[in-house]
C-alpha positions as CSV (number, residue, x, y, z in Angstrom):
1,M,-48.2,-3.5,74.1
2,N,-47.4,-2.3,77.6
3,M,-46.0,-5.0,79.9
4,D,-47.1,-4.7,83.5
5,L,-43.9,-4.9,85.5
6,F,-43.4,-4.8,89.2
7,Q,-42.9,-1.2,90.5
8,Q,-39.6,-2.1,92.3
9,D,-38.1,-3.3,89.0
10,N,-39.4,-0.4,87.0
11,P,-39.5,2.7,89.3
12,Q,-39.8,5.1,86.4
13,Q,-42.8,3.1,85.1
14,V,-41.2,3.0,81.7
15,D,-43.4,1.6,78.8
16,V,-41.8,-1.6,77.6
17,L,-43.0,-2.5,74.2
18,A,-42.5,-6.0,72.7
19,L,-40.8,-6.0,69.3
20,G,-40.6,-9.8,69.1
21,P,-40.3,-12.9,71.4
22,G,-36.9,-11.8,72.7
23,S,-36.8,-8.1,72.1
24,S,-38.2,-5.0,73.8
25,F,-38.4,-1.2,73.2
26,L,-38.0,0.9,76.4
27,C,-39.6,4.3,75.7
28,G,-37.7,7.2,77.4
29,F,-35.8,4.9,79.6
30,L,-32.7,7.1,79.8
31,L,-34.4,10.5,80.2
32,P,-33.6,10.9,84.0
33,D,-29.9,10.3,83.5
34,A,-29.3,11.6,80.0
35,G,-27.1,14.5,80.9
36,A,-25.0,12.4,83.3
37,I,-24.6,9.6,80.7
38,L,-23.4,12.0,78.1
39,A,-20.9,13.4,80.5
40,E,-19.5,9.9,81.1
41,V,-19.4,9.3,77.4
42,S,-17.4,12.6,77.0
43,Q,-14.9,11.3,79.6
44,V,-14.5,8.1,77.7
45,T,-13.9,9.7,74.3
46,A,-11.4,12.1,75.8
47,Q,-9.3,9.0,76.6
48,S,-10.1,7.0,73.4
49,P,-11.2,9.5,70.7
50,L,-14.0,8.8,68.3
51,R,-12.8,7.7,64.9
52,H,-14.1,6.5,61.6
53,L,-13.1,2.9,61.2
54,S,-12.7,1.2,57.8
55,T,-14.4,-2.0,56.8
56,P,-12.3,-5.0,55.7
57,G,-13.0,-4.0,52.1
58,G,-11.5,-0.5,52.7
59,Q,-14.7,1.6,53.0
60,K,-14.7,4.2,55.7
61,M,-17.7,4.0,58.0
62,S,-19.9,7.1,58.2
63,V,-20.4,6.6,62.0
64,A,-17.5,7.6,64.3
65,M,-16.8,5.1,67.0
66,S,-15.0,4.4,70.3
67,N,-15.3,1.9,73.1
68,C,-15.0,1.3,76.8
69,G,-14.8,-1.9,78.9
70,T,-12.4,-4.8,79.0
71,L,-12.6,-5.2,75.2
72,G,-13.5,-3.0,72.3
73,W,-14.9,-3.7,68.8
74,V,-12.7,-2.7,65.9
75,S,-12.7,-3.0,62.2
76,D,-9.9,-2.7,59.6
77,H,-8.4,-4.6,56.6
78,A,-7.8,-7.6,59.0
79,G,-11.6,-7.9,59.7
80,Y,-14.1,-7.3,62.5
81,R,-13.0,-8.3,66.0
82,Y,-12.7,-7.5,69.7
83,Q,-9.4,-6.5,71.3
84,A,-8.2,-5.3,74.7
85,E,-6.2,-2.3,73.4
86,D,-7.3,0.8,71.5
87,P,-5.4,0.6,68.2
88,L,-5.4,4.5,68.1
89,T,-3.8,5.0,71.5
90,G,-2.1,1.7,72.1
91,K,-3.6,1.7,75.6
92,P,-6.3,-0.4,77.2
93,W,-9.8,0.9,76.5
94,P,-11.2,3.2,79.3
95,V,-13.1,1.5,82.1
96,M,-16.8,1.3,81.6
97,P,-18.4,4.0,83.8
98,A,-20.5,2.6,86.6
99,L,-23.6,4.5,85.6
100,L,-23.6,3.1,82.1
101,L,-23.2,-0.5,83.4
102,E,-26.0,0.0,85.9
103,R,-28.4,1.4,83.4
104,A,-27.5,-1.3,80.8
105,Q,-28.2,-4.1,83.3
106,Q,-31.4,-2.4,84.4
107,A,-32.6,-2.2,80.8
108,A,-31.8,-5.9,80.2
109,H,-33.6,-6.8,83.4
110,L,-36.7,-5.0,82.3
111,A,-36.6,-6.9,79.0
112,G,-36.4,-10.2,80.8
113,Y,-32.6,-10.8,80.9
114,Q,-31.6,-11.2,84.5
115,H,-27.9,-11.9,84.4
116,F,-26.5,-9.5,81.8
117,Q,-22.8,-8.8,82.4
118,P,-21.6,-6.6,79.5
119,N,-17.8,-6.2,79.1
120,V,-18.0,-4.1,75.9
121,C,-19.6,-0.7,75.5
122,L,-19.5,0.6,71.9
123,I,-20.0,4.3,71.5
124,N,-21.3,5.5,68.1
125,R,-21.6,9.1,67.0
126,Y,-24.0,9.7,64.1
127,G,-23.7,13.1,62.3
128,I,-26.2,14.2,59.7
129,G,-26.4,11.7,56.9
130,A,-24.6,9.0,58.8
131,R,-26.1,5.5,58.6
132,M,-25.5,1.9,59.6
133,G,-26.3,-0.8,57.0
134,L,-28.2,-4.0,57.9
135,H,-26.0,-6.3,59.9
136,Q,-26.1,-9.0,62.6
137,D,-24.1,-8.7,65.9
138,R,-22.4,-12.0,65.8
139,D,-18.7,-11.4,66.6
140,E,-19.4,-12.3,70.3
141,Q,-18.6,-15.8,71.6
142,N,-21.6,-15.6,73.8
143,L,-24.8,-15.4,71.7
144,T,-27.1,-16.2,74.6
145,A,-26.6,-12.7,76.2
146,P,-28.7,-9.9,74.8
147,I,-27.7,-6.7,73.1
148,V,-28.6,-3.4,74.8
149,S,-28.7,-0.2,72.8
150,F,-29.2,3.4,74.0
151,S,-30.2,6.4,71.9
152,L,-29.4,10.0,72.9
153,G,-29.6,13.3,70.9
154,I,-31.3,13.7,67.6
155,P,-33.7,11.0,66.4
156,A,-32.9,8.2,64.0
157,T,-34.9,5.6,62.1
158,F,-34.1,2.1,63.3
159,I,-34.4,-0.7,60.8
160,W,-35.5,-3.9,62.5
161,G,-35.1,-6.9,60.1
162,G,-35.4,-10.7,60.3
163,L,-33.0,-13.6,60.7
164,Q,-32.1,-13.4,57.0
165,R,-30.9,-10.2,55.3
166,T,-33.7,-10.5,52.7
167,A,-36.5,-10.8,55.3
168,K,-39.1,-8.1,55.6
169,S,-38.1,-5.3,57.9
170,R,-39.9,-2.7,60.0
171,R,-38.8,0.9,60.8
172,F,-39.5,3.0,63.8
173,L,-38.1,6.2,65.3
174,L,-35.6,6.1,68.1
175,K,-35.8,9.3,70.1
176,H,-33.6,10.8,72.8
177,G,-33.7,8.5,75.9
178,D,-35.0,5.4,74.2
179,A,-33.5,1.9,74.6
180,V,-33.8,-1.3,72.7
181,V,-32.9,-4.8,74.0
182,W,-32.8,-7.9,71.9
183,G,-31.8,-11.5,72.6
184,G,-33.0,-15.1,72.7
185,P,-34.8,-15.9,69.4
186,D,-34.2,-12.3,68.2
187,R,-30.5,-12.2,69.0
188,L,-29.3,-12.5,65.4
189,R,-31.9,-10.3,63.8
190,F,-30.5,-8.0,61.1
191,H,-30.8,-4.4,62.1
192,G,-29.5,-1.0,61.0
193,V,-30.0,2.8,61.0
194,A,-31.3,4.8,58.1
195,P,-29.4,8.0,57.1
196,V,-29.9,10.5,60.0
197,K,-31.9,13.5,59.0
198,A,-30.9,17.1,59.9
199,D,-32.0,18.1,63.4
200,E,-30.7,19.7,66.6
201,H,-30.9,18.6,70.2
202,A,-30.2,20.8,73.2
203,L,-27.7,18.3,74.7
204,T,-25.9,17.0,71.6
205,G,-26.4,19.5,68.9
206,P,-26.8,18.0,65.4
207,V,-25.6,14.6,66.6
208,R,-27.0,11.3,67.7
209,I,-25.1,9.2,70.2
210,N,-25.7,5.5,70.3
211,I,-24.3,3.4,73.1
212,T,-24.4,-0.4,72.6
213,F,-23.6,-3.0,75.3
214,R,-22.4,-6.5,74.6
215,Q,-21.3,-9.5,76.6
216,T,-18.6,-11.3,74.6
217,G,-17.9,-14.3,76.9
218,P,-19.7,-16.5,79.5
């Protein structure tokens, strides 16, 4: 359904679709800034290159990842965690670009979360066939803050599950410029991405870029 938001809060008049009591789908939210956002992502990954992390069980992830912000999400034989230094470079993660922070906070605001202060920005690159299994985002100390997720480049099928892994799930297509925000009673929903199908986008080529914002602390 289309939520009627005040024009000053939603100058683009973006359609905000309710996925659940605490989750929203923002159609085409990033389209005016897509090129600039991708340029900022390129600057981040020039400092902290994209890499394929390994799960604690030793399996290499099909999605290539990097981070910016005060902390970054990493995975290896020691487990899933946040840390202040990039293990690949030994340096602090790049500063989160102001444009990314601004748009993440605006998306959260449109979805009803007024005080979102993300300190982690996880950048995921999906090539053809890359996928993300059903999982919960629960490594954060603060589970009251929402998750904000941006999609750029070729489309992907988002799997939107329930609060248990075995719960019935829905699937819908995330296109270039879309955003999803979930929190509150939906904060720990299982979610994932089906294997990405072959496609091409003028800005990214045969690639999907996903940018996920998280607030780990108070």
